[in-house]
C-alpha angles and dihedrals in degrees: 000000000000123000130190110263134193135218128201129206115250115228096185118141091226092059114085124217108227130201122272117299124257127242119316113267134172114255100259127204097265092049090051091051092048093049094046091055088063096048115100137186113232119215139180106241127201123189112205131162092349091305126112119222123184140184120202106239109169145309138282145181127238104228100177133032091236091068111271113149129194116213143135123298090229088056098044101032109014095169093053088048089056105253111152112266092232090059095055119075117230109264141171102199144011110249122219117208114195124218104234100160130009092229096049133070117261117271114236099227111150145026124223147178137220115263098173134010138173115194093192093055090034090226133130141174118222125193123206108239108161142032121232091266085063092247113137120256108246122231110270093013097110126076103165129171109259139189119243114241118237131178128264088201089076095057121107132187111287097029115135119251124194124200128201128180149105108280119200090241115055092355101128086114130027112287129211128201132164140200141144137270100262099179149315137258136190141240120202091224094053127074111229126355108351103183132034115207119218138172092220111130118235137149142200112305089043084082110124093015136125131291115175136182127237091285096051096256119143109252103153147022119219103240136186107238137152120249101190131260093084092290126135104200130171109250136166140244123214129226122252135140 
């Protein structure tokens, strides 16, 4: 069942505003493969008695080869976002599960920490800091596949939008859905269009994940946000400087 979603522009300093997009193209197979390689599953990781325990918590997008990940604040820093402490498991690190194959579960490969977060926008940047053996990642050691950042400001009604992530239901492997930009809405605290409405179908666990345009550029982050009427849907936020 599809529900109307929303997307909000991202005014984070670490997000670059690129030039206008090229001609509209369908998201072909190679672009899908390239984007999927930059999609990660975010987990809450606890180290206890020499053992590592983790709980899948959401999704994210690698936006630079040296290990910076864009995700939701409620995924990366749930307490700062305002989630009740008794609803958040105790954890030591954020786990980063890489998408290696579309038909296989993500591989928990790195640990990270929050370097920037905005509870109002529900956005955060995580940086990979450790390997799974708890040894630090050395400077220059990482060369990860990443997703190019586009601009939601260039979107118009009818443009295609493609969403990747690890939903809570059926999210053992990376999941892909698509839809169109069906409209825009405003937020008094945001200059210009704040939300982009779309009919793309997503669910919890996709939070923090990847929404790309027809050229595979990151233009939105699936985001949990209320839409009135006592509902608590999963929506999305777009990318903009």
